N, C-alpha and C positions, 0 to 999 in steps of 0.2 A: 346143437339142438335148438329148435325154434319153440320158445315157450311164451304163451300169451295168457294174460289175465283178462277175464271178461266180467262185466257187471252192467247193471242199469241203475238209474237214480233219477229222482226228481229234485234232489237237493243241490245246493252249492257244494263245491269240493270239500269233502270232510277230511279229518285227520287220516282216516284209513285210506281214502282215495289218493291223497297226496303221497302217503308212504308207499303205496303200491306203485305209483307212477315214478317214484325215485329209484326203483329197482332196475338197474340198467341191464341185467341179464334176462329181464322179462319186458314184454311190451304190453300195453293196456288197451283194450277195446271197450268203449262205453256206448251202450245204446241209450240215446236220449228218449225222452217222452214229451208229450205236449206241454207239460208243466215244468220241464227241466230248464234252468237258466242257461241256454245254449252258449252264450258268449263267455261264460265262466270256464268252459271246457275247450274252446276252439284253439287256444294258444298254449295249452298245457304240453310240456315236453314229454315225449315218450308215450303219447296217448293218441289213439285214433278215435275220434268222436263221430258217432253216427247220428246225424240229424234225422228227423222223421222221414224226410224225402229220400235220404240215403238208404234207409231201411226198406222203403217201398221199392227202391230200385233193385235191392237185393232179391226181394220176392214179394210182390204186391199181394198175391193171393194169400200167402202166409201171414203177412202183416195184417190184412183184413181179418183173417181167421183168429188171430191173437187178440186184436183190439188194442185201443189206446188206454192210457192211465192204468197200466198193468205192469207189474214186475216181470211178467212173462215176456216183455220186450227183450229180456236177457237172451232169448233164443236167437234174435237177430245178431247179437254180438257173437254168439257161439258160431253161427254160420259164417260170419265175416272172418273170425279167427281161423276157421277151417280153410276158408278160401285163401287166407294169407299163408297157409302151409304150416300151421301150428302142429307140432308133434305132441305137445302137452298143453291142455287148456285148463287153467285154474279158474273156477267160478267162485266169486266172492261177493259179499255184501258191503255196502259203503259204511256200515256201522261196526264192522269187524276189523279192529286195528291189529295189523300184523305184529307179532312179537319178533324179537331180535333174530331168531333163527328160522323164521318162516321160509319155507321152500328149500331149506338146506338138506333135510333128510327126505329126499324125494325118491320113491320106489317105483313110480309108474313106468311101465315098460320093462321091468326087471323080474327075474325069478327071485322071490324073497322067502326066507324061512320065517315063519310067524308062529306065535302061540295060536293054537287052533282049538275052537270051542264047538261043542254040540249042545243041543237042547232037546227036550222031549216035545217041545212045541214045534209048529210049522214055521215059526218066525223067531228071529233072534233079536234081542234088545242089546245093542252094543254098550249102552250105559250101565247095564246091570253088572257087567264084569269089572267095573271100576269100584272105587270106595263109596260112590254116591248111589247106593241101591234104592234110596227113597224116591228117586226121580226116574223118568223114562224118556226115551227119544221121541220127539214129535213124529207121529205117524205109526208108532207101535200101537197095535190094537188095544184099546182100553179094556176090552173084554178079557185080555190075557195078562194084564198087569199083575194081578194077585197070584197068577200061576207061573210067573217067570222063574226060569232056572237055567243054569248053564254049567257045563262041566268041561274043564280043560282036559283035552284028550291027547295033548302032546304037541310036538312041533310038526309043521308041515310046510313044504315049499309050494307057493302059489305063483301064478303069473299075474302080477298086479296090473290091472287096467284102470282101476278106480282106487284112489287114496283119499279117504275121508278123514280129515284132521278134526280134532275136537276144538273146543272153545271155552276159555275161561270167562269169568264175569257172569253174564246172563245167558245160560246155556240154551241149546235148541230143544226145548220141551214144549208140549202142547199147552193150550190155554187152561185146561183143567188143572194140570200140574202147576202151572205158573200162578194161577189165582189162589190155589190152596197152600202153596209153599213159598213162592216168591224167592227162589234161591239166588244168591250171589256167591259164586264159589270158584275154587281153583282146583283143577284136576292134578293129582300127583302124576309125575311122568310115568309112562308105561311103555312096554315094548309093543311093536306092531302086532295086531291080532286079526283073526278072521274067523268065519264060521261056515259050516257046510249048509246052513239054512239061510234062506232069504232074510234080508235085514234092511231097515231104513237108512238112507243117508240123504243129505241135503245139498243145496246149491250155494251155501254161504262160505264154505272153506274147503272145497273139494277139488281134487286134481283128476283130470280125465285124459286117457290116452286117445290119440287121434282115431284109432281103430273103432272105438265104440261110439264116437260122436253121432253118427247117423241114427243110432238106436236110443239115444238119450235126449229127452226133451223135458223142459219145465212146462208141464202140460197145462194149458189154459182151461178155464171154465170148470175147474174142480176145487175152487177156493184155495185154502192153505195146504191142500194135499198136492199142489202143483209139482214141486220138486220130489216129494216123497213118492207119489205114484209114478213119476218118471223113473225114479230109482228102482221101484219094484218092477216096472215094465221092462227096464233094461235087463235086470237079472233073470226075469222069466224068459225073455226072448233069447238070451245068450247062454242059457244053461246047457243047451245041447252042444255048444261049442266049447265053453269054458265052465267047468263045474264050480270053481272057486276063483274069483278075480277081484273081489272087493276087500281092501285092507283098511283097517282103522288105525289111526296114528294119534299120538298125544297132542294136546292142545298147542296150537301155534298162533292163535289170535286171542284178543280180548274183545268180547262183544259188549260195546256200550250201546245198548239197544235203542234204536229210534223209538219215539213215542208211539205206543199202540193202545188202542181201545181193546182191552182184554175180552170184553163181552162180544165185540165185533169179531175178534179173532176166534172166539168159540163158535160163533155162528158160521164162520167161514171154514171151520174144521169139522162141522157137523157131518158133512158127507163122508169123511173118514171115520168118525166115530161109529157111523152106521154100517159102512161098507168095507172097512179094512179087512175083517175076517173073511168076508166073501171073496175079496180080491186075492187074498193069500191062498185060499183054497181053490178057487175057480179061474183065476187069471184076470189080468187087468181089463181085457176086452169085455169081460162080463159086467163091468161096472162103469165104464166110461160113458158119459153122456154123448149124444150124437155130435154136438159142436166140438167137444174135446177130441173125439175120435177122428173127426174130419181134419182138425188142425194137426194132429199127430201124423196122420197120413200125408198131408201136404209137406210137413217138416221132413219126414223120411225121404220123400221124393225130391228134396232140395239138394241132395248130394249126388 
């Protein structure tokens, strides 16, 4: 099986990047940016590094639609991994340090029996069913936080095409939650679970099956909803084919979060604070700005 890790970075190789590069049953593809110290990556073993010109050679129109100085350059690494024949693509961040058993319990491409949850809401918060009920996943509608609920309805077999692993340390929560609570935590181990309702997942520690890659994009021009809206779009587009295909798994990284201006994060999440309920109810196409919609269309036509 051909397994490829993808990411983008403007930093020198981090502890996380070097650990991912040392995993010899995986290959790493890194999309550089204009600020990336290119020479630090050119000779790394087990790494394919994409210079800006390499990315433009992959798809100049898409590169222009994404823009530079953007973590959405990750999309170019995803396309390259697909072209390299990846069966499974793991999308990671350079501040998520893999734990010892990262990638060991890999369910992508398999029929898996999971704990199966339902909720009276139209959207499911995967963090809510853990012991940390005071926080919520980035991209879960703020308007629904006080109304969250979930009921374990039993076991169910699903065809896993997306496996979203959790994160110890600084978890993936939105700026409102982070500013008010500033959590540093460790999730207790849990069994894989899923829900019949649409749910957010991110691009920082997530495994994707080759089949769904043409339908999943880290969408540019929507701020910090880029991977979240990509996740919602994927689920909405694929529901007619697969009713349930997203599996959540226990924490396999420690996030030593890069420095962020939390007020800037909040500004970049505002589009989601306003429009997430509308997206859940009416579909992602009803909320995408024109530039984002164009980029997503170009991306889909790249395969």
